[in-house]
N, C-alpha and C positions, 0 to 999 in steps of 0.2 A: 496468623496474619494473611489476609487476602493477597494473592499473587497479581502483580501488575499484568494487564492483557489489554488488547484493543478496546477502546471505549466505543467505537462505532463499527458498523458492518462496512466492508469496502470489496468492491469487485477486485478479484486478483488476490486477495489477502492471502498471506504466507503461512497462516496458523498450522495447516495440514502438510506443509512442506519443511517445517523447521527442522525436523530430524535429518532430512536429506541435505539441507543446506548446512547445517552443523557439521556433517561429516565430510563436507568439501572445504572447510575453512582451511588456511595454511596448517600443515601439521604442527608447526611449532607456536601457534597462536597463544596458547596459554603461557608460554615460556617468555614471551615478550613482557617488557615493562612500558606502563604509561602510553598505552595505545590510544590514538585519536581515531574515532570510529565516525564515518560520515555516510549518510544517507541522503542523496539529492532528490529522491523521489519517496517521501515517507509513507504516503498513503495512510492505510490503516494503522502501520507501526507494529505489526506482529513480529517482524525481525528485530526492530529496535529493542522492544520490551524484553524479548529473548536474549539479546546480546548483552544487555545492561545487567539482567539478573543472572547470566550464567557466566559472564566473564568479568571478573572483578578488577582486571588490569586495564580495562578501559577507563581511562581517567578523563577524557575529553569525548563528547558527543556533539555532532552537529546534524541537524535534520533540515531538510528543505522541501518545499512543494511550491508549485505555481498557483495552486488554489488558495486564495486568501482567507475564503471561509473555513478551510480545513486547518490552516496554519493558526487562525484565530482560535479554534477549538483547542489546539495544543497549548497555546499560551494561556488560555483561560483556565484549563484544567491545571496547569502547572501553577499558576499565580493566584487564582481566585476559586479554589474548590468549594469553600462554604457558600459563597454567593451563587455560584452555579447550581449546587445542590439544592438550595432554596427555591431558586427559579425553575428548575426541572421539576421539582416536587410539586410546585403550584400548577404547572402546565398538565402534568401527569393527572393529578387530582381532578382537574376541570375536564381533562378528555374522558376520564373514567365515569364522569356523570352524563356524558352523551350517551343515549341508549340505542336509537335505531341506526342502522347502517347507513342510511341516507343522511341522517344528520351528522355521523361521523366523517362522511365525505365532505358535506359542507364545511365542517369545522376544519378539516384538513386544507381544503383550498384557501380558506382565510389565512391560515398559517403560512401556506406556501406563498401567497400574495405579500404577506408581511415580510417574508425572508427575502422575496425578489426585489423588494423596495429598499433592501441593504440598510438596516437599522445601524446607527453609528455606535451604539453601545455594544461592547463585545459581549457582555453577560447575554443580552436579548439575542444577539445574533447566534451565539452558540446554542442557547436553548432552542431557538427555533431549528438549528441545524440538526441538533440530537433529536428533536421531535419528529422531523421529516425522515430522518434515517431510521427511525424505529416504526414508522408507520407507512412509508411509501411501499409501492409495489416492489416486492423482492429485495428490498434493501439496496436498491440501485442508486447511484449519484450520476445524474446525467444533466448537462445543461445544452441549450441550443446556441445558435451563432451569436446571439446577443448576451449570453451569459446568464441566461434565465433558467433556473431549476425548473424542469418540466416533466418529472416522473410523476404518474397518476398515483392516487391512494391506493394502499393495499387493503387486505381484509384481516384486520387484527382486532380483537376484543378489547384486550387490557394488556397491551405490550409493555414491557419494563423500559420506561423512558428514563428512570433516574436509577442507575445502579450506584448507590452510594459508596459501597465498599470499593469498587473498581475505580472510581474517581478519585478517592482518596489514596489508593495504592498507586495509581498512575502519576497523580501529582507528587507524591513523594520521589518516585524515580525520575521525573523530568526535572527536577530542582537544578541539576546541573547540565542541562541540555540546551545547547543553543538553538533557537528556531528562526529560521530564514523563510522568506517568502520571495519567489521569483524563479527565474531561470537556473536550471541545475548547474550552469558553467561557473556560476558565482562561488559554489563551494570549493573550488580549486585554491581560493585565497586562505582557506581554513586549514590547509594541509599543516601539520605541525608534528615534528618528530616522527615516530613509527605510526604511520597512518594506514587504515584500511577503509575502502570504499565498497559498499554494496548498494547496486543500482536495481531498482525494480520500476522502470519506467512504464508508462501507457504501453500496454502490449500492441504489437502490429496485429491488426485485424486478420482473422483466418478466412474471412469471406468479406464480400463487399457490402453485406448488410450488417456486419458486427458493428455494435456501438461501444466496444469495450475501452475506446480512448477519448470518450466525450466527457472527461472530467473538468475540462475547462474550455472556454471559447476558442482558445488557441489549439488549433490541430497538431497532435504529435504524429506528423506523417513520416514517409520514407526518408526526406530530407532531414527531419529532425533525428531519425535512427542513425543516419550516416554521420551527422554532427556529434551524436553522442559517441560513436565509434571513435571519432577524431579525438574526443575528449579522453577516452580511454587510451589512446595512443600517447597522449600527453603525460598520462600517469605511468604508463610503461616506460617512457623516456626518462623518468627520474625514480624508477624502481619502486613505484607505489603499488602495492598489491590491490586488485579488485576482483569482485564477483559480480556478475550481471544476469539477472533472469529475463526471460522474454518467451513469446509464443514459439511453438515449434512449426514452423511453416512447412518444412520439409517433410515432418513426420505426419502432416495432415493430408498432402496429395502426393508426395514423393517427387514432385517437380520443382517446388518453389525453393530455391537454394539461396535466398535473399540473406539469412543470416549466417548460413554456413560458408558462403562466399565473402561476406563482409567480415567476419570474424576467423578467416582461415588461418591467420598466424596465431591465433590463441587456441587455448584448450576448451573444447566443447563437450559437455556432458547432456545427457537427456535424463529427465526424472519424470515420474508419474505424479500427476496432480489431478485433484477433483474440482471441477468448477460447479458450484451449485447457486451462485448469484448471476443470474441471466434472465433477461426478459423472455429469451426464446428458449423453450424448454428443451429443444433439440440440441442446444449447445451446451447442455450440462452434462456432467458426468466425467469419466476417466479420459484424460488426454495426455500427451506428453509436453513438457516445457523444456527449453535449453537454460542451461548454466554455463556461462562463458567465464573462464578465469585467465590471469596472465601469469599463473604460477600452476606447477604440476606436480602433485604428490601421488606418485604411481601406487604407493601402498594403501592409499585412501579408497581406491576403487574396489568396493566390496562386491559380492555377488549380486546385490539388488541392481547396481549400475550395468553389470555386464549383462544381466537378463534383459534390462530394458533395451540395451543397444543391440542385443540378439534379436528381440522381438521386432524392434524397428527394421532391421537388415532384412528379415523374412517379410514383412509387409511391403517393403520397398520393392 
């Protein structure tokens, strides 16, 4: 049986960090019963799919994102896989019949215009979302201030737009997942029993030209990062454990202590990540990210993390 995995490409996706994230979960995670798992910024869902398949004691899962097109995709995959597969198969076959590169660009722009006109039918909207995700430049999702998707066409001849087995596997796994659309703070109301939060917010840009947080027309700026920290403080006050990922500003230039100061009362680890989805080729490759936790399991810090911290100290 096909294993569930992200059905879209997503900037900052956590697939290649799963092993490191798993190692830094609470040491007694699998000993707990009926865990409620909450992701307020679900994105591509790599961590979600991993957690639901690896930890059977997760009995309730809540995901949220501020991007309504993305959450519509999750709902459609969960509730209407057959209809979605038929629609994706049709657009894939239609696109494969387009031969020249120029004609493919024209086809792409027509689909992008349709998507930006916001079809009311969720099947159509999700189909267009999938198509653009598979054919746009470097798999980026970026919108302008008006909320219009503005990524140019990529150069793909026969991209896989309809991955039937993955859609069915994801649909099965999402059956008992609550899907929300909106601000991350609404997820506080879904805390139930033994709850664990994983935060993967839009990353703080490492440069003035970075566009890594253009997922929605609402900017996730430093004020929003601080508001998220205050939300984490609320969780700490009621003893709800959390893990949070973000960019490593300090590791980038050695002087930007935004996150190190903001989360100084919490445990901060640094892990190596590879970013391959970026419009700017110079920003791809290996770099460090931070993992913030409100719990500490000293035995978990294996040699990988000690090596990362040592290399960073030498660089700084």
